[in-house]
C-alpha positions in Angstrom: 117.1 85.9 139.7 119.7 83.4 140.8 118.7 80.6 138.4 119.1 83.0 135.4 122.5 84.1 136.6 123.7 80.5 137.0 122.4 79.6 133.6 124.1 82.6 131.9 127.4 81.7 133.7 127.2 78.1 132.5 126.6 79.3 128.9 129.6 81.6 129.0 131.9 78.8 130.4 130.5 76.3 127.9 130.9 78.7 125.0 134.5 79.5 126.0 135.4 75.9 126.3 134.0 75.2 122.8 135.9 78.2 121.4 139.2 77.1 123.0 138.8 73.5 121.8 138.0 74.5 118.2 140.3 77.4 117.5 143.3 76.5 119.6 143.6 72.8 118.7 147.2 72.2 117.7 147.7 70.5 114.3 149.7 67.2 114.1 153.4 67.7 113.5 154.5 67.8 109.9 157.1 65.0 110.5 154.4 62.4 111.2 152.7 63.3 107.9 155.9 63.0 106.0 156.7 59.6 107.5 153.4 58.1 106.4 153.7 59.5 102.9 157.2 58.4 102.2 157.3 55.7 99.5 158.5 52.2 100.4 162.2 51.4 100.0 163.3 48.4 97.9 166.0 46.2 99.3 167.7 42.8 98.6 169.2 40.3 101.0 171.2 37.4 99.6 171.4 34.5 102.0 172.3 31.9 99.4 175.8 31.3 100.8 175.0 32.3 104.4 175.8 30.2 107.4 172.5 29.3 109.0 171.7 28.8 112.7 168.5 27.0 113.4 166.4 27.5 116.5 166.5 29.8 119.5 169.8 28.9 121.1 170.9 30.5 124.3 173.1 33.2 122.9 172.1 36.5 121.3 175.5 36.9 119.7 175.5 37.5 116.0 176.4 34.5 113.8 179.5 34.5 111.5 178.0 36.2 108.5 178.2 39.4 106.6 175.9 41.9 108.3 172.7 42.8 106.6 171.4 46.3 106.9 167.9 47.7 106.4 166.6 51.2 106.8 163.9 52.3 109.4 161.2 52.5 106.7 158.6 50.4 104.9 160.8 47.9 103.0 159.8 45.8 100.0 162.3 43.1 100.7 163.5 40.4 98.2 165.2 37.6 100.2 167.3 35.0 98.3 167.0 32.1 100.7 170.0 29.8 101.7 171.2 27.0 99.5 168.9 24.0 99.5 165.8 26.0 100.6 162.5 24.8 99.2 159.7 26.8 97.5 156.6 27.5 99.4 155.2 29.8 102.1 157.7 31.7 104.2 157.6 34.2 107.0 160.3 36.8 107.3 160.7 38.2 110.8 162.7 41.0 112.4 163.2 40.2 116.1 165.2 41.6 119.0 166.4 38.2 120.1 167.2 34.9 118.4 164.4 33.2 120.2 162.0 35.3 118.2 160.0 36.3 121.3 160.2 40.1 120.6 159.2 40.5 116.9 159.2 44.1 115.6 158.2 43.3 112.0 156.8 40.4 110.1 156.1 39.7 106.4 154.6 36.7 104.6 155.3 35.6 101.1 155.5 32.6 98.7 159.1 31.6 97.8 159.7 30.6 94.2 162.7 29.0 92.5 164.4 30.9 89.7 167.8 30.0 88.1 168.6 27.5 90.9 167.9 30.0 93.7 164.8 30.3 95.9 163.6 33.8 96.7 160.7 35.4 98.5 159.3 38.9 98.4 157.8 40.5 101.6 157.0 43.9 102.9 158.3 44.9 106.4 157.2 48.0 108.3 160.4 49.1 110.1 159.3 52.8 110.6 158.9 52.5 114.3 162.0 50.3 114.8 164.8 51.9 116.7 168.2 51.8 115.0 170.4 48.9 116.3 171.1 45.2 116.1 168.3 42.7 115.4 167.9 39.2 113.9 166.4 38.5 110.5 164.6 35.2 110.6 163.3 33.0 107.8 160.4 30.7 108.8 159.4 28.0 106.4 155.6 27.6 106.7 155.2 23.8 106.1 157.6 22.7 108.9 158.1 25.9 110.8 161.9 25.6 110.4 163.4 28.9 111.5 166.9 30.3 110.7 168.4 33.4 112.1 170.8 36.0 110.6 172.3 39.2 112.1 170.5 42.4 111.0 171.3 46.1 111.5 168.5 48.6 111.3 169.7 52.1 110.4 
């Protein structure tokens, strides 16, 4: 008699667990669904006349340049590269420091020259990037030359 009682008790507990897991499962919050369905934002950054600072340096102080701002979103970014930049493969990075050790977003593209200026198109996913100050870096693929510019993420 005891084995049947134990088996019946286990079935009741198992059935209750399945019922609770199925019917009382909380759906994902609507905000996360909205964030993944929002269309990308288009932005332009013109560095043609920008002061460039090459390499990591010791300071995380922003360089003397007009501040660039980008939203916390997926950004289709058109970057006009600084004067005398060459065509070719480039990486565009968003990093927390000028050494580029804490990269929060990265995009790769092929820079082309049009009307005397070289520009590159990349897509950056900044949705999980907290608002604040960062560095926008351009990295030329052939020689790995890296230049940093102040960036604010809104």
